[in-house]
C-alpha positions in Angstrom: -3.4 -238.0 29.0 -5.3 -235.0 30.2 -3.6 -231.6 30.5 -4.7 -229.0 33.0 -3.8 -225.3 32.9 -6.3 -223.9 35.4 -5.1 -225.0 38.9 -8.2 -223.4 40.5 -10.5 -225.9 38.7 -8.7 -229.2 38.9 -10.7 -232.4 39.0 -10.8 -234.6 42.1 -7.9 -237.0 41.5 -8.3 -240.6 42.5 -5.5 -241.7 44.9 -3.1 -239.4 43.0 0.5 -240.5 42.7 2.4 -237.3 41.9 5.8 -236.1 40.9 7.1 -232.6 40.4 9.6 -231.1 37.9 10.3 -229.3 34.7 11.3 -232.5 32.8 13.1 -230.5 30.1 14.1 -233.0 27.4 11.9 -235.8 28.7 15.1 -237.9 28.3 16.1 -241.4 29.4 16.7 -240.3 33.0 13.3 -238.6 33.3 11.6 -241.7 31.9 13.0 -243.8 34.8 11.2 -241.5 37.2 8.0 -241.4 35.1 8.0 -245.2 34.8 8.1 -245.4 38.6 5.2 -242.9 38.7 2.9 -244.9 36.4 3.9 -248.2 38.0 3.1 -246.9 41.5 -0.2 -245.5 40.3 -1.2 -248.9 39.0 -0.2 -250.6 42.2 -2.5 -248.4 44.3 -5.3 -248.3 41.7 -4.8 -244.5 41.4 -4.0 -241.9 38.8 -0.5 -240.7 37.8 -0.1 -236.9 37.9 2.9 -234.9 36.7 3.1 -231.3 38.1 5.2 -229.1 35.9 5.7 -225.3 35.6 5.5 -222.6 33.1 7.4 -220.3 32.7 10.6 -222.0 33.9 10.9 -221.2 37.7 14.4 -219.7 37.1 12.9 -216.9 35.1 10.8 -215.9 38.1 13.0 -216.6 41.1 16.4 -215.8 39.4 15.5 -213.1 36.9 19.1 -212.0 36.7 19.9 -215.3 34.9 19.6 -214.4 31.2 19.6 -216.7 28.2 17.7 -219.7 29.5 17.9 -222.4 26.8 15.5 -225.2 27.0 15.6 -228.5 25.1 11.8 -228.5 24.7 9.1 -225.8 24.5 6.1 -226.5 26.7 4.2 -227.8 23.7 6.9 -230.2 22.8 7.2 -231.4 26.4 3.5 -232.2 26.6 3.7 -234.0 23.3 6.5 -236.2 24.6 4.8 -236.8 28.0 1.7 -237.9 26.2 3.6 -241.0 24.9 4.4 -242.2 28.4 1.0 -243.5 29.7 0.6 -240.7 32.3 -2.9 -239.9 33.3 -2.6 -236.2 34.0 -0.2 -233.3 33.5 -0.9 -230.1 35.5 0.9 -227.0 34.2 1.2 -224.6 37.1 1.7 -220.9 36.2 4.9 -220.1 38.0 4.2 -216.5 39.2 5.7 -214.3 41.9 2.7 -215.2 44.2 3.3 -218.9 43.7 7.1 -218.5 44.3 6.3 -216.7 47.6 4.2 -219.5 49.1 5.9 -220.5 52.3 7.1 -224.1 52.4 4.2 -225.0 54.8 1.7 -223.3 52.4 3.2 -225.1 49.4 2.4 -228.5 51.1 -1.0 -227.7 52.7 -2.5 -225.2 50.2 -1.0 -226.5 47.0 0.0 -230.2 47.2 -2.6 -231.4 49.7 -5.5 -229.1 48.9 -5.3 -229.4 45.1 -4.1 -232.9 44.7 -4.8 -234.8 47.9 -1.9 -237.1 47.0 -1.8 -240.8 47.9 1.9 -240.8 47.1 4.5 -238.1 46.4 7.6 -239.2 44.4 10.4 -236.7 44.6 14.1 -236.4 45.1 16.1 -235.9 48.3 17.2 -232.5 46.9 13.8 -231.2 46.1 13.4 -227.6 47.4 10.3 -225.5 47.4 8.5 -222.5 48.9 9.7 -219.0 49.5 13.5 -218.9 49.7 13.5 -222.6 48.8 13.2 -223.5 52.5 11.0 -226.5 51.9 12.8 -229.9 51.4 12.4 -233.6 51.5 12.7 -233.7 55.3 9.8 -231.3 55.7 7.7 -233.5 53.4 8.5 -236.4 55.6 7.6 -234.6 58.7 4.3 -233.5 57.3 3.3 -236.9 55.8 1.6 -238.2 59.0 -0.5 -235.0 59.3 -1.8 -235.1 55.7 -1.8 -238.8 55.1 0.4 -239.2 52.0 3.1 -241.6 51.4 6.6 -240.4 50.3 8.9 -242.2 47.9 12.4 -240.9 47.3 14.0 -240.8 43.8 17.5 -242.2 44.4 20.5 -239.8 44.3 22.2 -241.6 41.5 19.1 -241.2 39.3 18.9 -237.5 40.0 22.5 -237.0 39.3 22.2 -238.9 36.0 19.3 -236.7 35.0 21.2 -233.5 35.7 24.3 -234.8 34.0 22.3 -235.9 30.9 20.5 -232.6 30.6 23.7 -230.7 30.7 25.4 -233.0 28.2 22.4 -232.8 25.9 22.4 -229.0 25.8 26.2 -228.9 25.2 25.9 -231.5 22.5 23.2 -229.6 20.7 25.1 -226.3 20.9 28.2 -228.1 19.5 26.3 -229.8 16.6 26.8 -233.2 18.2 23.4 -234.4 17.2 24.0 -238.1 17.3 25.2 -237.8 20.9 22.2 -235.7 21.9 19.8 -238.1 20.2 21.3 -241.0 22.0 20.9 -239.3 25.4 17.4 -238.1 24.6 16.1 -241.4 23.4 14.5 -239.8 20.3 15.5 -237.4 17.6 15.8 -233.8 18.6 13.1 -231.7 17.0 11.9 -228.2 16.8 9.3 -226.1 14.9 9.4 -222.9 13.1 7.2 -220.7 10.9 8.2 -220.6 7.3 9.0 -217.0 6.3 10.2 -215.3 3.2 13.9 -215.3 2.5 16.0 -214.0 -0.4 15.0 -217.0 -2.6 18.5 -217.6 -3.9 18.1 -221.4 -3.2 15.3 -221.5 -5.8 17.5 -220.1 -8.5 20.1 -222.9 -8.0 17.7 -225.8 -7.8 17.6 -226.0 -4.0 14.6 -224.1 -2.7 14.6 -223.7 1.0 12.0 -223.1 3.7 13.4 -220.3 5.9 12.3 -220.9 9.5 11.6 -218.4 12.3 11.8 -220.2 15.6 9.2 -218.4 17.7 10.2 -219.4 21.3 13.3 -217.4 22.3 14.1 -220.0 25.0 14.2 -222.9 22.6 17.8 -224.1 22.2 19.1 -223.8 18.6 21.7 -226.3 17.2 25.2 -225.2 16.4 25.9 -224.1 12.9 26.3 -226.7 10.1 24.5 -228.8 7.6 22.2 -231.6 8.8 20.2 -234.5 7.4 16.7 -234.1 8.6 13.1 -235.3 8.3 10.6 -232.3 8.3 6.9 -232.2 8.4 4.8 -229.3 7.1 1.7 -228.8 9.3 -0.8 -229.8 6.7 1.1 -233.0 5.8 0.5 -236.3 7.5 4.1 -237.6 7.3 7.6 -236.1 7.5 9.6 -235.6 4.3 13.3 -236.2 3.7 15.6 -233.2 3.5 18.6 -231.3 4.6 19.0 -228.3 6.8 21.5 -225.4 7.0 22.0 -223.4 10.2 24.5 -220.5 9.9 25.4 -217.3 8.2 25.4 -218.5 4.5 28.9 -217.1 3.9 28.8 -217.8 0.2 25.6 -215.7 -0.3 25.7 -212.8 2.2 27.0 -213.9 5.6 25.2 -211.1 7.5 22.6 -212.9 9.6 22.1 -216.4 11.1 19.4 -218.3 9.4 17.8 -221.8 9.7 16.7 -223.1 6.3 15.5 -226.5 5.2 15.5 -228.0 1.7 12.8 -230.7 1.3 13.7 -233.2 -1.4 11.2 -233.4 -4.3 8.9 -230.9 -2.6 7.9 -227.6 -4.1 4.6 -226.5 -2.5 3.9 -223.1 -1.1 4.2 -223.4 2.7 4.8 -219.8 3.7 3.3 -219.0 7.1 2.9 -222.6 7.9 4.7 -224.4 10.8 7.4 -226.8 9.8 8.5 -229.4 12.4 12.1 -230.6 11.9 13.5 -233.9 13.2 17.3 -233.7 13.2 18.9 -237.0 12.2 22.6 -236.5 11.5 25.3 -233.8 11.2 26.8 -233.7 7.8 29.5 -231.0 7.8 30.4 -227.5 8.9 29.3 -224.4 6.9 32.0 -222.9 4.7 32.4 -220.2 2.1 32.6 -221.4 -1.5 34.3 -219.6 -4.4 31.1 -219.2 -6.3 27.5 -220.4 -6.5 28.5 -223.3 -8.9 30.9 -224.7 -6.3 28.1 -224.4 -3.7 25.7 -226.3 -5.9 28.2 -229.1 -6.4 28.6 -229.4 -2.6 24.8 -229.4 -2.2 24.6 -232.4 -4.7 27.0 -234.2 -2.4 25.1 -233.2 0.8 21.8 -234.4 -0.7 23.2 -237.7 -1.7 24.7 -238.1 1.8 21.4 -237.2 3.4 19.4 -239.7 1.3 21.9 -242.4 2.2 21.6 -241.7 5.9 17.9 -241.2 5.9 
């Protein structure tokens, strides 16, 4: 899969079959659409092309909306799309200028000029151009002029995608990781830089990697203790472990932290990126009477994690 960021210097696509969207989550519903994309491209001996946007269009056209929370960062989305036999992904910078293209300009100067599509696969509710005046009907009307075919994504598929995306975000926020993973079709994952903490975990036999999640738009799981697999950036395979998200009420309870204990691992990985794959929710966080009581619970959590993993 080739990824293109410079839309002014795109290659000449061969009989491009294109679809357009943010594809946040790249979940089961999205994969139905992308399967249709790659199948159609093979049928017409062409190339499959995904057009996606960064930053999220809502940040530009609806700047009053605060707190956008995405299932995937752009890097994660590209990593997932690379597993789906797609030929090209074009990441379009979603700027004010792009948002202000008229619907006609969007079709002629963007879709046709830059992609010369053989086929456009999109939903009946697809809106585009300044004030979102462009729609599926306009694409149909313009098809004879520009010589592309148009295939509609069924309404029930689009509704399923929307419902699944909402349910996934809600499940993640409420620590329902098994439900989220089932809807995603893979284990929810995120990355963070390992930063220095107060190092209390090391004194009780459970050293933790404290993570700083760099992307403020990346959704963060609800508080609790989780069984995880986690991969330091210089390691070839993930390692078993457990993760705590919350305020550590037994220790200080002042700030929300994400920390991962990797079983049987004691290397210095400060300033490295750790990628965490979340397998199962174990329990809610709670305040213990003392550190010894906390340690006893951590023994139980570790045993549970090893059994689940």
